[in-house]
Structures are given as C-alpha cells and as structure tokens.
N, C-alpha and C positions, 0 to 999 in steps of 0.2 A: 807465451810466447809472441814476439813480436811480427806482425803482417807486412809485408811489399806486395805490389804490383805489378807483371810486366805483361804489356796488351804490344801484338804487334797487327799493324796494318788499322782494319777496323775495328781491331779488338782492342786498343791502345785507347777508344774511346769508351769503352765501355767498361773500363779499367778506372778510370778517371771518372766517369759517370760515378763508381762506386765508391768511391774513392770521397768525391764530395759528399757522400751521402751519411759517408761514415767517418768522418773526421781527423781529429786528429790520432787514432787509430788504426790506419794507416800509417804507416811512417815514413814512407819511399812507392813513387810511381816510376815505373821504362816504359817508355813508349818505342818502340823500335821501327821505323819505317811509317812511322801512326797516322791516324789520320782525328788529332785531337778537335780539328776542325769540327767531327760531325758529334759534339760534344760541345759546341762552343757558348750555348745559352748556361752554362754550370759550372764553367772551365775558373770564376770568378770564390767558387767556394771550393776550392782546391785549395787542402791548408797541408800536404803531404810534400813534400823537397820532390821536384820532380826531373826528371833527365828524359829532354826528348832527342833519339839519335837518327840519324836522315843520311842516307846515301849522296855523295857527292853531285852525282848524275839524275837525281830526283828532283829536277827546279820546282816542279810544281806546288812537292809534298812539302818541300821547304819550307817553301813561302805560308804555306798553312800551319806549317809549325810556328814560324813567326808570327803567324796571327795569334796563334791559341799560346806561344809564351807571353805575349803581352797581356793577357786576361787572366792569366793565371796569378793568383796575390799571393802567394808562396814562393821556398826559393825555386827556381826552374833555370834549366840551365838549355843552350842547345848546340849537339854536337853534331858536325857533319864529317861523315867518313870518309874522306875520300879517295876518287876513282870505287867509288862502291854508285852500286846500281838500289834499286826500290828495294831486292830481297835480298839483299847483298851476300849474291849468288858469287862474286868475283873469288878469287883465291884468296884466304885469310881474314877476309871482310866480317866474318860472321863472329871469326873467334877475338876480331875486334872490337865487336860489339856486345858478346861476350865480357871482354875485361871491363871496357864501360861499364857496363851491367851491374858486374860485382864488385867493383870498385865502388857503384853508387850506391849497391844495397849494404855494404861494408861501413861505411862511412854512419851510414843514418839508421843501420838497426843492429842493435848493439847483441 
C-alpha cells in the first residue's frame, strides 16, 4: 500500500514534518491553505512530491507558501485557486481543491 498525506492549514506543517521523517515511503503530499512555513527548518528534507494549494484572496499565505516552495528539494508545485479565500468556502472552490488533490495523488501514487 502506498501512502499520501493531505494537510490543511496548520496540519500541513504536520504532514510535511512526517513526510520529511519517512522519506520516499510517502509518495505524495498535498497542502490545502497550509502553513508549511511552520515546518520551514525541515522542508529541505521533504522528498515527496508536494502540491501547495492556496486561495487567491489569501495573500499572506500565498507568500508563506512561495517561501516554503523554495525550500523543498523535491517536486513541488504551487497552485493558486482564483477567487478563493483561506477556507475555500466560496461556491465550487472546495471542488477545485478536491480535483487538484486527486490529480496529484493519481499522478504520484500507483
């Protein structure tokens, strides 16, 4: 069985920390509206392909995710969901997150 992690908000830092400890056994990580900056000191140890998803209205978190992305030494993409807030509560925005997440896990988990 292959494993992927999904973390939201501060839980994204936990998912990334665990992935950094478990190495390539974690096949993919998705962070939704995450605070990967809370794990900044270990991000260079993350070996799992990582997708960072942030709402377009969440300016502060976009900047934090850009900084985090620059520290991750593995495959890492930042996707900004336009017209979405931190919790993606606008109509249809969680569906966009689900689609992006599913595609990421399908790509990296057999």
